LOGUMI-162120 format. One record per residue (C-alpha): residue number from 1; x, y, z. Coordinates in nm, 2 decimals. Layout:
N
k, X, Y, Z
NUM, X, Y, Z
...
END
This chain:
137
k, X, Y, Z
1, 10.21, 7.65, 13.95
2, 9.95, 7.81, 14.15
3, 10.04, 8.08, 14.42
4, 9.84, 7.90, 14.69
5, 10.10, 7.59, 14.72
6, 10.42, 7.80, 14.82
7, 10.21, 8.04, 15.01
8, 10.05, 7.75, 15.23
9, 10.41, 7.61, 15.25
10, 10.53, 7.93, 15.37
11, 10.28, 8.00, 15.63
12, 10.33, 7.63, 15.76
13, 10.70, 7.68, 15.77
14, 10.64, 8.02, 15.98
15, 10.41, 7.86, 16.19
16, 10.66, 7.60, 16.28
17, 10.94, 7.85, 16.34
18, 10.71, 8.05, 16.55
19, 10.61, 7.76, 16.77
20, 11.00, 7.68, 16.80
21, 11.07, 8.06, 16.91
22, 10.77, 8.01, 17.18
23, 10.82, 7.69, 17.29
24, 11.18, 7.60, 17.29
25, 11.45, 7.70, 17.57
26, 11.78, 7.61, 17.45
27, 11.92, 7.94, 17.26
28, 12.04, 7.75, 16.96
29, 11.72, 7.59, 16.87
30, 11.55, 7.93, 16.89
31, 11.83, 8.07, 16.65
32, 11.72, 7.77, 16.43
33, 11.35, 7.87, 16.47
34, 11.43, 8.21, 16.36
35, 11.60, 8.10, 16.05
36, 11.32, 7.89, 15.97
37, 11.09, 8.17, 15.98
38, 11.32, 8.38, 15.77
39, 11.33, 8.09, 15.50
40, 10.95, 8.10, 15.49
41, 10.96, 8.48, 15.44
42, 11.20, 8.40, 15.15
43, 10.97, 8.16, 15.01
44, 10.70, 8.40, 15.01
45, 10.91, 8.67, 14.83
46, 11.03, 8.44, 14.56
47, 10.67, 8.30, 14.50
48, 10.51, 8.65, 14.50
49, 10.77, 8.76, 14.27
50, 10.71, 8.48, 14.01
51, 10.36, 8.55, 14.01
52, 10.38, 8.93, 13.96
53, 10.63, 8.87, 13.70
54, 10.38, 8.68, 13.49
55, 10.17, 8.97, 13.45
56, 10.45, 9.23, 13.37
57, 10.69, 9.20, 13.09
58, 10.95, 9.43, 13.24
59, 11.01, 9.34, 13.58
60, 11.28, 9.43, 13.83
61, 11.26, 9.08, 14.03
62, 11.24, 9.26, 14.35
63, 11.14, 8.97, 14.53
64, 11.45, 8.78, 14.46
65, 11.67, 9.08, 14.54
66, 11.50, 9.11, 14.88
67, 11.55, 8.72, 14.92
68, 11.92, 8.77, 14.88
69, 11.93, 9.05, 15.11
70, 11.74, 8.84, 15.37
71, 11.99, 8.56, 15.32
72, 12.28, 8.83, 15.38
73, 12.12, 8.94, 15.70
74, 12.04, 8.59, 15.85
75, 12.40, 8.47, 15.78
76, 12.51, 8.79, 15.99
77, 12.24, 8.73, 16.25
78, 12.31, 8.34, 16.28
79, 12.70, 8.44, 16.33
80, 12.65, 8.69, 16.57
81, 12.41, 8.49, 16.77
82, 12.60, 8.18, 16.76
83, 12.91, 8.36, 16.88
84, 12.70, 8.49, 17.17
85, 12.57, 8.17, 17.26
86, 12.89, 8.00, 17.26
87, 13.03, 8.29, 17.49
88, 12.74, 8.25, 17.72
89, 12.80, 7.87, 17.74
90, 13.14, 7.89, 17.81
91, 13.08, 8.15, 18.11
92, 12.75, 7.99, 18.22
93, 12.78, 7.62, 18.11
94, 12.45, 7.58, 17.97
95, 12.25, 7.75, 17.66
96, 11.93, 7.74, 17.87
97, 11.73, 8.07, 17.82
98, 11.54, 8.04, 18.15
99, 11.87, 8.00, 18.32
100, 12.02, 8.33, 18.14
101, 11.78, 8.56, 18.34
102, 12.04, 8.51, 18.62
103, 12.30, 8.74, 18.40
104, 12.18, 9.06, 18.57
105, 12.36, 9.21, 18.85
106, 12.31, 9.07, 19.19
107, 12.11, 9.29, 19.39
108, 11.95, 9.47, 19.15
109, 11.62, 9.31, 19.13
110, 11.38, 9.58, 19.13
111, 11.49, 9.91, 18.95
112, 11.18, 10.12, 19.08
113, 11.26, 10.00, 19.47
114, 11.44, 10.30, 19.65
115, 11.43, 10.16, 19.98
116, 11.79, 10.06, 20.01
117, 11.95, 10.41, 19.91
118, 12.02, 10.72, 20.11
119, 11.82, 10.96, 19.91
120, 11.75, 11.32, 20.02
121, 11.46, 11.36, 19.81
122, 11.60, 11.52, 19.53
123, 11.67, 11.19, 19.31
124, 12.03, 11.19, 19.40
125, 12.20, 10.97, 19.64
126, 12.51, 11.07, 19.84
127, 12.75, 10.82, 20.01
128, 12.86, 10.84, 20.34
129, 13.22, 11.00, 20.30
130, 13.04, 11.28, 20.13
131, 12.78, 11.31, 20.42
132, 13.10, 11.33, 20.67
133, 13.27, 11.59, 20.47
134, 12.95, 11.80, 20.47
135, 12.92, 11.76, 20.85
136, 13.26, 11.84, 20.91
137, 13.27, 12.13, 20.70
END
């Protein structure tokens, strides 16, 4: 088999996964698209390992070893990612990525906005009880 066939299939799988990551709004579908991209990389690793093993007699099969490592990392990633998505779905009631942006603390929209704190110019803020204690002392 020529190297071009698995390479083209891998490129198509990776492009499909990339489209899924960029276009989907459901967190579970994004995780599935990431898995599709990792499988495209695994296909490439095995295809190039087979292609390179034809030229050398003593090979280490490093492509296949890297594929096993990638599968182990992908299993851990999907386990942790799915647990996070399920926990967020329980708390928020949705797995929509656009709605998950509301998880930030309320009132902390712009971190560069210093208009609502009592700053003395030194970068530190003082609370009202500390100011009253200084005024009475």
